[in-house]
Each structure stands twice: as structure tokens, then as C-alpha cells.
C-alpha positions as CSV (number, residue, x, y, z in Angstrom):
1,M,-36.9,96.8,119.7
2,F,-39.4,94.5,121.4
3,S,-42.0,95.3,118.8
4,K,-39.4,94.4,116.1
5,S,-38.8,91.1,117.8
6,K,-42.5,90.5,117.9
7,I,-42.8,91.3,114.2
8,N,-40.1,88.7,113.5
9,E,-41.7,86.1,115.8
10,P,-44.8,85.2,113.7
11,G,-42.7,83.0,111.5
12,P,-41.2,81.0,114.4
13,K,-44.5,81.1,116.4
14,Q,-45.5,77.9,114.8
15,A,-42.7,76.4,116.8
16,G,-44.8,77.5,119.6
17,A,-45.1,78.4,123.2
18,A,-41.4,78.3,123.9
19,D,-41.1,81.7,122.4
20,S,-43.2,83.4,125.1
21,K,-41.3,81.7,128.0
22,P,-37.6,82.5,127.3
23,E,-37.7,85.9,125.5
24,T,-33.9,85.9,125.6
25,G,-33.9,82.4,124.3
26,A,-36.2,83.6,121.4
27,D,-33.7,86.4,120.9
28,A,-30.7,84.0,120.9
29,P,-32.1,81.8,118.0
30,K,-32.8,85.0,116.1
31,A,-29.3,86.1,116.6
32,G,-28.1,82.6,115.5
33,S,-30.5,82.5,112.7
34,S,-30.0,86.1,111.9
35,D,-28.7,85.4,108.4
36,K,-29.6,88.9,107.6
37,P,-26.8,90.5,109.6
38,A,-24.4,87.8,108.5
39,M,-25.2,88.4,104.8
40,P,-24.3,92.1,105.0
41,L,-21.1,91.4,106.7
42,T,-20.0,89.0,103.9
43,S,-21.5,91.4,101.4
44,N,-19.5,94.3,102.8
45,K,-16.2,92.6,102.2
46,P,-16.6,92.2,98.4
47,K,-18.1,95.7,98.2
48,A,-14.9,97.5,99.2
49,P,-14.8,101.1,97.8
50,A,-13.2,101.5,94.4
51,S,-9.5,102.2,94.3
52,L,-9.1,105.8,93.1
53,L,-6.1,106.8,91.0
54,S,-6.2,110.6,91.3
55,S,-5.8,113.1,88.5
56,D,-2.2,114.0,89.6
57,L,-1.1,110.4,89.5
58,T,0.8,108.8,86.5
59,I,1.4,105.0,86.6
60,T,3.7,103.2,84.3
61,G,3.0,99.5,84.5
62,N,0.1,97.0,84.6
63,L,-2.6,97.0,87.2
64,R,-4.6,93.9,88.3
65,T,-7.3,93.6,90.9
66,T,-10.5,91.6,91.5
67,G,-12.0,94.8,92.9
68,D,-13.0,98.1,91.3
69,I,-10.8,100.9,90.0
70,Q,-11.6,104.5,89.2
71,V,-8.9,106.2,87.1
72,E,-8.7,109.9,87.0
73,G,-5.0,110.2,86.2
74,T,-2.8,108.6,83.5
75,V,-1.9,104.9,83.2
76,N,0.6,103.6,80.7
77,G,-0.1,99.9,80.9
78,D,-2.8,97.2,80.9
79,I,-5.5,97.2,83.5
80,R,-7.6,94.2,84.6
81,A,-10.4,94.7,87.2
82,H,-14.0,93.9,88.1
83,L,-15.3,97.4,87.4
84,L,-13.2,100.0,85.7
85,T,-14.3,103.6,85.5
86,V,-12.2,105.9,83.3
87,G,-12.7,109.4,84.5
88,E,-13.3,112.4,82.2
89,G,-9.7,113.7,82.6
90,A,-8.1,110.2,82.6
91,T,-5.9,108.7,79.9
92,I,-5.1,105.0,79.6
93,E,-2.6,103.7,77.1
94,G,-2.9,99.9,77.1
95,E,-5.5,97.1,77.1
96,I,-8.3,97.3,79.6
97,V,-10.2,94.2,80.6
98,A,-13.1,94.2,83.1
99,D,-16.5,92.8,83.7
100,D,-18.0,96.3,83.6
101,I,-16.2,99.2,81.9
102,V,-17.4,102.9,81.9
103,V,-15.3,105.2,79.8
104,T,-15.7,109.0,80.1
105,G,-12.1,109.8,79.4
106,R,-9.5,108.7,76.8
107,V,-8.4,105.1,76.1
108,V,-5.7,104.1,73.5
109,G,-5.7,100.4,73.2
110,R,-8.0,97.4,73.2
111,V,-11.1,97.3,75.4
112,R,-12.5,93.9,76.5
113,G,-15.5,93.7,78.8
114,L,-18.8,92.0,79.5
115,K,-20.5,95.5,79.7
116,V,-18.9,98.4,78.0
117,R,-20.3,101.9,78.1
118,L,-18.8,104.9,76.3
119,T,-20.3,108.2,77.6
120,A,-20.6,111.3,75.5
121,T,-17.1,112.6,76.6
122,A,-15.3,109.2,75.8
123,K,-12.5,109.0,73.3
124,V,-11.4,105.5,72.4
125,E,-8.8,104.5,69.9
126,G,-8.8,100.8,69.7
127,D,-10.9,97.7,69.2
128,I,-13.7,96.9,71.6
129,I,-14.7,93.3,72.3
130,H,-17.8,93.1,74.4
131,K,-20.9,91.1,75.4
132,T,-23.1,94.2,75.6
133,I,-22.2,97.8,74.6
134,A,-23.7,101.3,74.9
135,I,-22.3,104.2,73.1
136,E,-23.7,107.6,73.9
137,S,-24.1,110.3,71.3
138,G,-21.0,112.5,71.2
139,A,-18.5,109.7,72.1
140,H,-15.5,109.5,69.8
141,F,-14.5,106.0,68.8
142,E,-11.9,104.8,66.2
143,G,-11.6,101.1,65.9
144,S,-13.7,98.0,65.5
145,V,-16.5,96.6,67.6
146,Q,-16.9,92.8,68.0
147,R,-19.5,91.0,70.1
148,Q,-18.4,87.8,71.9
149,E,-20.2,85.7,74.4
150,D,-17.1,85.6,76.7
151,P,-14.9,88.6,75.8
152,L,-12.8,88.3,78.9
153,S,-11.2,84.9,78.1
154,N,-11.8,84.3,74.4
155,G,-11.7,87.8,73.1
156,G,-8.0,88.4,73.5
157,A,-6.9,84.9,72.4
158,K,-9.1,84.5,69.3
159,R,-8.3,87.8,67.7
160,P,-4.5,87.9,67.6
161,A,-4.0,84.1,67.1
162,P,-5.4,83.9,63.5
163,A,-3.6,87.0,62.4
164,A,-0.3,85.9,63.9
165,A,-0.7,82.2,62.9
166,A,-1.5,82.8,59.3
167,P,1.7,84.5,58.2
168,K,4.0,82.2,60.3
169,P,3.0,78.9,58.6
170,A,3.3,80.5,55.1
171,A,6.7,81.9,55.9
172,G,7.7,78.7,57.8
173,N,6.7,76.4,54.9
174,G,8.5,78.5,52.3
175,T,11.7,78.7,54.4
176,A,11.9,75.3,56.0
177,E,11.0,73.2,52.9
178,A,12.8,75.3,50.3
């Protein structure tokens, strides 16, 4: 321990002789300036383990978290997360939105993510909107792929709006003015 303290002392030694007199005083500023222990404590809070939805679990409804989710079971609903891992035996029927998405199972619905990865065992039926994508050989994919700079916010709004807006004005103009 003392050798570690001495190793850390060369930086503050320029402050001088005060380090050699009060060794506990030198230790106290190190504890106060020990940003290294404080950083892992704050880093540990955001790095909570991923929520695991086991293979015998079926969820009907939407899931939303700022953390990570690993799905091994079945979800009938939309999922929004930071990191979403779809396990090999998992099935998701709904839209998934996450910063980072890894699919090794089955997804039926739209996929929106900054980083999307389909492994060799993935089966996706739906459109993928992404910033970056990786599709391994052997992955099954049926749908369209679209790259967007910000797929999390713009991807969902841009795509349905033109399709939904185009028929409505045409029908509205013919019905309202006629």
C-alpha cells in the first residue's frame, strides 16, 4: 500500500515537502482527489446488469427502459431500450427501438437503432432503420433497410407520415370540396 502511495506521490511532489511530513495528510488529499474511485462508483450505477426476460416468460405489452434488456422469451409489444439483445430462442412481435440492437432470434416488426446487428441465426420480418448495420451470413431478413443519421427520433416519424399524409389530402380534397 505504501509503495502505491509513493507511486502516486510523484505527481504531487512538486507541491513539495508537505507530503513527507503528514503522510496521513498526503493520503487524505489523495482520497479527496481520488477521482478514480469516484468515477467507478458513478460508472457502476449506469452499468447495471441487463434485465433478463427468461425463455419461459411471455409478455404482452410495451417495455421501456433507459437500461439494457436481454430477451430470451416472447414479447408481444414494442420495446425501447439502450441495448437490446434478442436471444436465439426469443420472439418479439412489435417495434424495437434502441441505441444498440443485437438480434439472434426472431423479430416481426420494425427495427430502429443506431447500431443494428443481425447474427447468423436472426430472423427479421420488417423494416430496419439504422445508422450502422451488420448482417451476418445466414441471417434471414424480409423487409427494407434504410440508413438515417438519427433513426431513433426521425426514423419512425419520417416513414409513416408521407404514406399516411398522401392519401388523406387526396381523399379530403375530393370529399370536402365536391
